[in-house]
C-alpha positions as CSV (number, residue, x, y, z in Angstrom):
1,M,120.8,47.4,29.3
2,L,117.3,48.7,29.0
3,K,116.2,51.1,26.3
4,V,113.0,53.0,27.3
5,P,110.8,54.9,24.9
6,I,108.7,57.5,26.9
7,I,106.3,60.2,25.8
8,K,106.5,63.5,27.5
9,N,103.0,64.6,28.4
10,R,101.9,62.0,25.9
11,Q,103.2,64.2,23.1
12,V,106.9,64.2,23.0
13,E,108.6,60.9,22.5
14,A,112.2,60.1,23.5
15,E,114.5,57.1,23.9
16,Q,116.9,56.7,26.7
17,L,119.4,53.9,27.5
18,A,120.0,52.0,30.7
19,K,122.1,49.0,31.5
20,R,121.5,46.0,33.8
21,G,121.3,47.1,37.4
22,T,119.9,50.5,36.5
23,V,116.5,51.9,35.6
24,D,116.6,55.0,33.4
25,E,113.5,57.2,33.1
26,P,113.4,60.3,30.9
27,L,111.8,63.3,32.4
28,G,109.5,65.8,30.8
29,N,110.0,69.5,31.5
30,A,106.9,71.6,31.6
31,R,108.9,74.8,30.9
32,T,106.2,77.3,31.7
33,Q,105.8,75.8,35.2
34,G,109.3,74.5,35.8
35,L,108.1,71.0,36.9
36,Y,109.7,67.7,35.8
37,Y,107.5,64.7,35.1
38,A,108.1,61.0,34.5
39,N,105.6,59.0,32.6
40,I,104.6,55.8,34.4
41,S,101.8,53.2,34.4
42,I,99.7,51.8,37.2
43,G,97.3,48.9,37.4
44,T,96.2,45.8,35.5
45,P,95.7,46.6,32.7
46,P,98.0,49.6,32.8
47,Q,96.7,53.1,33.2
48,H,99.2,55.8,32.1
49,L,99.9,58.9,34.2
50,S,102.6,61.6,34.4
51,L,104.0,62.2,37.9
52,Q,106.1,65.1,39.2
53,I,109.6,64.0,40.2
54,D,110.2,65.1,43.8
55,T,113.4,64.4,45.7
56,G,112.0,66.3,48.6
57,S,109.1,63.9,49.5
58,S,108.8,60.2,49.9
59,D,105.4,58.9,48.8
60,V,104.2,58.0,45.3
61,W,100.6,59.2,45.1
62,V,98.1,59.6,42.3
63,P,94.8,61.4,42.1
64,S,91.7,59.2,41.9
65,S,89.6,59.5,38.8
66,Q,86.6,59.7,41.2
67,S,87.9,62.8,42.9
68,S,86.0,66.0,42.4
69,Y,89.2,67.8,41.3
70,C,89.7,65.4,38.4
71,T,86.1,65.5,37.3
72,S,85.7,69.2,37.6
73,R,85.7,71.2,34.3
74,S,86.3,74.4,36.1
75,G,89.5,73.0,37.7
76,Q,90.5,71.7,34.2
77,G,90.7,68.2,35.6
78,C,93.9,66.4,36.3
79,P,96.4,67.1,33.4
80,G,98.8,64.3,34.4
81,G,96.0,61.7,34.3
82,S,94.2,60.0,37.1
83,F,93.8,56.4,38.4
84,N,90.5,54.4,38.2
85,S,90.9,51.8,40.9
86,Q,87.8,49.9,39.7
87,R,89.5,49.1,36.4
88,S,92.5,47.3,37.9
89,S,92.3,43.7,38.8
90,N,95.3,43.9,41.2
91,Y,94.2,46.9,43.2
92,E,94.1,46.3,46.9
93,V,93.6,48.8,49.8
94,V,96.2,48.4,52.5
95,G,95.5,51.5,54.5
96,Q,92.0,52.9,54.3
97,N,92.0,56.6,55.1
98,D,95.6,56.4,56.1
99,F,97.0,58.6,53.2
100,N,96.9,62.2,54.3
101,I,99.2,65.0,53.2
102,S,98.5,68.6,54.1
103,Y,100.4,71.6,52.7
104,V,101.4,75.0,54.1
105,D,99.0,76.8,51.8
106,N,96.1,74.6,53.1
107,T,96.0,72.5,49.9
108,G,96.6,68.8,50.1
109,A,95.5,65.3,49.3
110,L,94.0,62.5,51.3
111,G,92.6,59.0,50.7
112,D,93.9,55.4,51.0
113,Y,97.1,53.6,50.7
114,F,96.9,50.8,48.1
115,T,99.1,48.3,46.3
116,D,99.1,47.5,42.6
117,Q,101.5,47.1,39.7
118,F,103.7,50.0,39.0
119,M,105.6,50.3,35.7
120,I,108.4,52.7,35.1
121,G,110.3,52.3,31.8
122,N,110.2,48.6,31.0
123,S,110.5,47.7,34.7
124,T,107.5,46.5,36.8
125,L,107.0,46.5,40.5
126,E,104.4,44.0,41.8
127,G,102.4,45.0,44.8
128,F,103.9,48.5,45.1
129,Q,102.4,50.7,47.8
130,M,101.1,54.1,46.8
131,G,98.6,56.8,47.9
132,L,95.3,57.2,46.1
133,A,94.0,60.8,46.6
134,T,90.2,60.6,46.7
135,T,90.1,64.2,47.9
136,T,92.7,66.6,46.5
137,S,93.3,70.2,45.7
138,I,96.3,69.3,43.5
139,G,95.8,68.0,39.9
140,I,99.1,66.2,39.4
141,G,100.4,63.1,41.1
142,I,103.8,63.1,42.9
143,M,106.6,60.6,42.6
144,G,108.3,61.2,45.9
145,I,111.8,59.5,46.0
146,G,113.2,60.9,49.2
147,Y,113.9,59.0,52.5
148,S,111.3,56.5,53.4
149,N,111.4,57.7,57.0
150,S,109.5,60.8,55.8
151,E,106.5,59.0,54.4
152,A,103.2,60.5,55.2
153,N,102.0,57.3,56.7
154,I,104.5,57.7,59.6
155,F,103.0,61.0,60.7
156,T,99.3,60.9,59.7
157,G,98.6,57.3,58.9
158,N,99.1,54.1,61.0
159,G,102.7,55.0,61.8
160,T,104.4,52.2,59.8
161,Q,107.1,52.6,57.3
162,Y,106.9,50.9,53.9
163,P,109.5,50.4,51.0
164,N,109.0,53.5,48.9
165,L,110.2,53.6,45.2
166,P,114.0,53.5,45.6
167,L,113.8,50.7,48.2
168,A,111.2,48.8,46.2
169,L,113.4,48.8,43.2
170,V,116.2,47.3,45.3
171,N,113.9,44.7,46.8
172,A,112.8,43.7,43.4
173,G,116.4,43.2,42.2
174,L,116.1,46.0,39.6
175,I,118.9,48.1,41.1
176,E,121.6,47.2,43.6
177,S,121.4,50.2,45.9
178,P,118.8,52.8,46.8
179,A,120.4,55.6,44.8
180,Y,119.7,57.6,41.6
181,S,121.2,60.3,39.4
182,L,119.2,63.3,38.2
183,W,119.9,65.3,35.1
184,L,117.5,68.0,34.3
185,D,119.2,69.4,31.2
186,D,118.8,73.1,30.4
187,L,115.8,75.4,30.7
188,H,114.8,75.1,27.0
189,S,115.1,71.4,26.7
190,S,111.9,69.3,26.9
191,T,113.4,66.4,28.7
192,G,115.9,65.3,31.3
193,S,116.5,61.9,32.8
194,I,116.6,60.1,36.1
195,L,118.8,57.0,36.4
196,F,118.0,54.7,39.3
197,G,120.9,52.6,40.6
198,G,123.6,54.1,38.5
199,V,125.7,57.1,37.3
200,D,126.0,58.3,33.7
201,K,129.5,59.8,33.2
202,S,128.5,61.5,30.0
203,K,126.1,63.8,31.8
204,Y,128.7,65.9,33.6
205,T,132.1,67.6,33.2
206,G,135.0,67.7,35.6
207,H,135.1,65.6,38.8
208,L,132.0,64.1,40.5
209,K,132.6,65.0,44.2
210,S,130.6,63.4,47.0
211,I,129.6,65.3,50.1
212,E,127.7,64.4,53.3
213,V,123.9,64.6,53.7
214,Y,123.1,65.7,57.3
215,A,120.6,64.6,59.8
216,N,117.7,66.3,61.4
217,R,118.8,67.0,65.0
218,A,115.2,67.0,66.3
219,R,114.5,63.5,64.9
220,G,118.1,62.1,65.1
221,N,118.0,60.7,61.6
222,T,118.4,61.9,58.0
223,T,115.1,63.0,56.5
224,S,116.0,65.2,53.5
225,F,118.9,65.9,51.2
226,T,120.4,68.6,53.4
227,V,123.9,69.5,52.4
228,A,126.4,72.2,53.6
229,F,126.1,75.3,51.4
230,T,129.4,77.1,52.1
231,S,129.9,79.8,49.5
232,L,128.3,81.9,46.8
233,S,130.0,84.2,44.4
234,A,129.1,86.1,41.2
235,T,131.2,86.3,38.1
236,S,130.7,88.7,35.2
237,S,132.8,90.4,32.6
238,S,133.7,93.1,35.1
239,G,134.9,90.8,37.9
240,T,134.1,88.3,40.6
241,D,132.4,89.1,44.0
242,T,132.2,86.8,47.0
243,L,128.6,87.2,48.4
244,T,129.1,85.1,51.5
245,P,131.4,86.0,54.5
246,A,134.4,83.9,55.6
247,G,133.3,80.8,57.5
248,F,129.8,80.8,56.0
249,A,128.0,77.5,56.3
250,Q,124.2,77.0,55.8
251,P,122.1,73.9,55.5
252,A,120.5,73.8,52.1
253,I,118.0,71.2,50.8
254,L,118.4,69.9,47.2
255,D,114.8,69.6,46.1
256,S,113.6,68.9,42.5
257,G,110.0,69.7,43.6
258,T,110.9,73.3,44.1
259,T,111.0,75.4,40.9
260,L,112.9,78.4,42.3
261,T,115.9,78.7,44.6
262,L,115.4,80.1,48.0
263,L,118.4,81.8,49.6
264,P,119.0,83.4,53.0
265,D,117.5,86.9,52.9
266,A,120.8,88.8,53.3
267,I,122.4,86.7,50.6
268,A,119.4,87.1,48.3
269,E,119.6,90.8,48.7
270,L,123.2,90.8,47.5
271,V,122.3,88.6,44.5
272,F,119.5,91.1,43.6
273,A,122.0,94.0,43.9
274,E,124.5,92.2,41.8
275,L,122.1,91.3,39.0
276,G,120.0,94.5,39.1
277,A,116.9,92.6,40.2
278,T,113.8,94.3,41.6
279,P,111.5,92.4,44.0
280,E,107.8,93.1,43.1
281,P,105.6,92.2,46.1
282,R,102.4,92.7,44.2
283,L,103.4,90.0,41.7
284,G,105.2,87.9,44.2
285,A,108.3,87.7,42.0
286,T,111.7,89.3,41.6
287,L,112.0,90.9,38.2
288,V,115.0,91.3,35.9
289,P,115.4,92.5,32.3
290,C,114.8,89.5,30.1
291,S,118.0,90.3,28.2
292,L,119.9,89.1,31.4
293,A,119.4,85.6,30.0
294,N,122.0,86.4,27.3
295,N,124.6,87.6,29.9
296,T,127.7,85.3,30.1
297,G,128.0,85.8,33.9
298,T,127.4,83.0,36.5
299,L,126.5,82.5,40.1
300,N,128.9,80.0,41.7
301,Y,127.7,77.8,44.5
302,G,130.2,76.0,46.8
303,F,129.5,73.0,49.0
304,G,131.3,71.3,51.8
305,G,134.0,73.9,52.3
306,P,137.3,74.3,50.6
307,G,137.9,71.5,48.1
308,G,134.2,70.7,47.8
309,P,132.2,70.8,44.6
310,E,131.4,74.1,43.0
311,I,128.4,74.5,40.6
312,R,128.3,77.5,38.2
313,V,124.8,78.6,37.3
314,P,124.5,80.6,34.1
315,M,122.1,83.5,33.7
316,S,120.3,81.6,31.0
317,E,119.0,79.2,33.7
318,L,117.8,81.9,36.0
319,V,115.7,84.1,33.8
320,L,112.1,82.9,33.6
321,P,109.3,84.3,31.5
322,L,106.4,86.3,32.7
323,S,103.3,87.2,30.6
324,L,99.9,88.9,30.8
325,T,96.7,87.2,29.9
326,S,96.7,89.5,26.9
327,G,99.8,87.7,25.6
328,N,102.0,90.7,26.3
329,R,104.8,90.8,28.8
330,P,105.3,93.4,31.5
331,V,108.0,96.0,30.9
332,F,110.0,98.4,33.1
333,E,109.4,102.1,32.9
334,D,112.3,102.5,30.4
335,G,110.6,100.0,28.1
336,T,112.9,97.1,28.9
337,E,111.0,93.8,28.9
338,A,110.7,92.2,32.4
339,C,111.2,88.5,33.3
340,Q,111.3,86.7,36.6
341,L,114.5,85.8,38.4
342,G,114.6,82.2,39.6
343,I,115.9,83.2,43.0
344,Q,113.8,84.4,46.0
345,A,114.6,85.3,49.6
346,Q,113.7,82.4,51.8
347,G,111.9,84.3,54.6
348,Q,110.7,81.8,57.1
349,L,111.3,78.8,54.8
350,P,114.5,76.7,54.7
351,T,117.2,77.3,52.2
352,L,116.1,75.4,49.1
353,L,118.1,74.7,46.0
354,G,115.4,74.0,43.4
355,D,115.3,73.5,39.7
356,T,116.9,76.9,38.8
357,F,120.0,75.5,40.6
358,L,119.6,71.8,39.8
359,R,119.6,72.2,36.1
360,S,123.2,73.2,36.2
361,A,124.3,70.3,38.4
362,Y,124.5,66.6,37.8
363,V,123.3,65.2,41.2
364,V,123.6,61.6,42.5
365,Y,121.4,61.0,45.5
366,D,122.7,58.1,47.6
367,L,120.1,57.2,50.3
368,E,122.0,54.3,51.6
369,N,125.2,56.1,52.5
370,N,123.6,59.5,53.1
371,K,125.7,61.2,50.5
372,V,125.2,63.4,47.4
373,G,127.5,63.5,44.4
374,L,127.7,66.9,42.6
375,A,129.4,67.8,39.3
376,Q,128.8,70.5,36.6
377,T,126.2,69.3,34.2
378,D,126.9,68.8,30.5
379,F,124.1,70.3,28.5
380,S,125.5,68.8,25.3
381,S,125.5,65.3,26.7
382,H,124.8,62.3,24.4
383,L,124.1,59.0,26.2
384,R,126.5,56.1,25.5
385,A,126.1,52.6,26.9
386,E,129.7,52.6,28.2
387,D,129.2,55.7,30.2
388,V,126.5,54.2,32.5
389,V,128.0,52.7,35.6
390,E,125.8,50.9,38.1
391,F,126.3,50.7,41.9
392,G,128.1,47.4,42.4
393,S,126.3,46.4,45.6
394,R,124.1,47.9,48.3
395,G,126.1,50.5,50.1
396,A,128.8,50.8,47.5
397,E,130.3,54.2,47.1
398,I,129.0,56.5,44.3
399,P,130.7,55.2,41.1
400,G,133.5,57.5,39.9
401,A,133.0,60.0,42.8
402,V,135.8,61.4,45.0
403,S,135.0,62.5,48.5
404,A,135.4,66.2,49.3
405,T,138.1,66.6,52.0
406,A,137.8,68.4,55.3
407,Q,134.0,68.9,54.9
408,V,132.2,71.6,56.9
409,S,129.3,70.2,58.8
410,V,125.8,71.6,59.2
411,V,122.7,70.5,61.1
412,Q,119.0,71.1,61.0
413,T,117.9,72.2,64.4
414,E,114.2,73.4,64.3
415,S,110.9,72.0,63.1
416,G,107.9,73.7,61.7
417,Q,104.5,72.8,60.2
418,A,104.1,69.2,59.2
419,R,103.3,68.2,55.7
420,G,102.5,64.7,56.7
421,T,106.0,63.6,55.6
422,G,108.1,65.2,58.3
423,E,108.9,68.7,59.3
424,V,109.5,72.0,57.6
425,G,112.4,73.6,59.5
426,Q,114.3,76.7,60.0
427,E,117.9,75.7,60.0
428,T,121.2,76.7,61.7
429,A,124.6,76.0,60.4
430,I,127.6,74.7,62.3
431,S,131.1,75.1,60.7
432,S,134.6,74.7,61.8
433,G,134.5,78.3,62.9
434,G,131.6,77.8,65.3
435,A,127.8,77.7,65.3
436,G,125.2,80.0,63.8
437,T,124.2,81.4,60.4
438,Q,126.5,84.3,59.5
439,S,125.3,87.5,58.0
440,A,126.2,88.5,54.5
441,P,128.8,91.2,53.6
442,T,127.6,94.7,53.2
443,Q,126.4,95.8,49.8
444,T,129.5,97.6,48.8
445,G,132.3,96.9,46.3
446,L,130.2,94.8,44.0
447,S,132.6,94.9,41.1
448,A,130.8,92.3,39.1
449,A,127.5,94.3,39.1
450,S,128.4,96.5,36.1
451,G,129.0,93.3,34.0
452,F,125.4,92.2,34.7
453,A,123.8,95.6,33.9
454,E,121.1,95.1,31.3
455,G,118.9,98.2,31.6
456,G,115.5,98.0,33.2
457,G,114.7,100.0,36.3
458,N,113.3,100.0,39.8
459,R,109.7,100.1,38.7
460,V,107.5,98.2,36.3
461,Q,104.9,100.0,34.1
462,P,101.5,99.8,35.7
463,F,99.2,97.0,34.6
464,Q,96.3,95.0,35.9
465,W,98.1,92.8,38.5
466,D,95.1,90.4,38.8
467,Y,95.7,89.3,35.2
468,V,99.3,88.5,35.4
469,V,100.3,85.0,34.4
470,A,103.6,84.0,35.9
471,G,105.1,81.7,33.4
472,A,107.4,80.6,36.1
473,C,104.7,79.9,38.6
474,W,106.3,77.5,41.1
475,T,105.5,74.6,43.3
476,L,107.3,74.0,46.6
477,L,107.4,70.3,47.6
478,M,109.5,70.4,50.8
479,G,111.3,67.2,51.5
480,L,111.4,67.4,55.2
481,G,107.8,67.1,54.7
482,G,107.2,70.7,54.8
483,G,104.6,71.0,52.2
484,V,103.6,72.3,48.9
485,F,103.3,76.0,48.3
486,V,101.7,76.8,45.0
487,W,102.1,80.3,43.6
488,A,100.6,81.4,40.3
């Protein structure tokens, strides 16, 4: 076992437990931005950085201390730290100018691929390949832990594939299989954890059920954690409503790099009607009364069809703060305080289940078998050594998981703008009932809506929109490569 003390943003210190065959890394939760970080070290001697955990991309990259972004006072520098290659004796460039990631909002990072020591917890990788962003418009490095076939190098570099972090941990003998478990804890917690090579049974309740991860039809292989999202319902004190039609099946990407959850437009509209939410285009957010966070209702997501896992997301995980630069918060015309709902309509983007979903789920990502294990998270979890179970060998099944039976299949069919790590795609579902994404039911008979009613109104009191600070400003790191969409 390996006990790892980590400081969240160099201020909050925590201890986590791992056992032989696993690497356990606590995560910091920057609650005002909804991003999760791991504290790591790079170089000889080590330089300490915080990197955003992203299951939706595949490269580890860090901003260079020589980049204009990190040295700019107006840009407030690089808050997660930066890497000075001149101070590391083991630094070696292996792909000059080969690192190049562009994003859908025209931000991005480019520079070199290099190798150096990489330390996570008490484990060290020698000669680990990463990207060094000498030019960047993003101030935080990324720890991409998705499929290695979506590395930026394949699309914008020299075209070769290298062992990214999950595979490098296997090659170094630190874990048995390229798989990891993610536990984000609740919105108000400062930390979560990622466990490479194992499962922590204390972190979930009920049964851990495994479902298939589906391939990209255009590329013929699996490039992201795309699963079959097959039902959504809403439960409140006044009843339960099914918000998806019979036979519904939609590809959805599990992506820790996305703060919000993006649902098909018709489904999102029903969710808004159910919760009394008001989209506000000027703010770029959907607003709800802040008191909704205290509501006992849930949104219930089903996967893989009948018998598959169901994850219940409480309102407390969906209501995110908004504030003005004055320190006040926007209010509805009836005086009710307004917050942001952690769900948006997807528009032209894929269906993405981000942190506002993932906090309620314990998720095991198995890159070797193309499977995901899902169970209801346990927010009151206490780590015990006997609850950590490692993968016994490469390709072993997810420990303690049962396979969902008669799974509905989905497939990604279209590609979009490249991020440098694959494609952003619109997606089409295939189910046992046929192909195509089905429309949602009509907005009638929403019996649960009255149980969610918390006041508010259709309009927010006027204020200076240019001076709104969205406490839930969000970043979209799309695993198919898609990109990063920063909205603040």
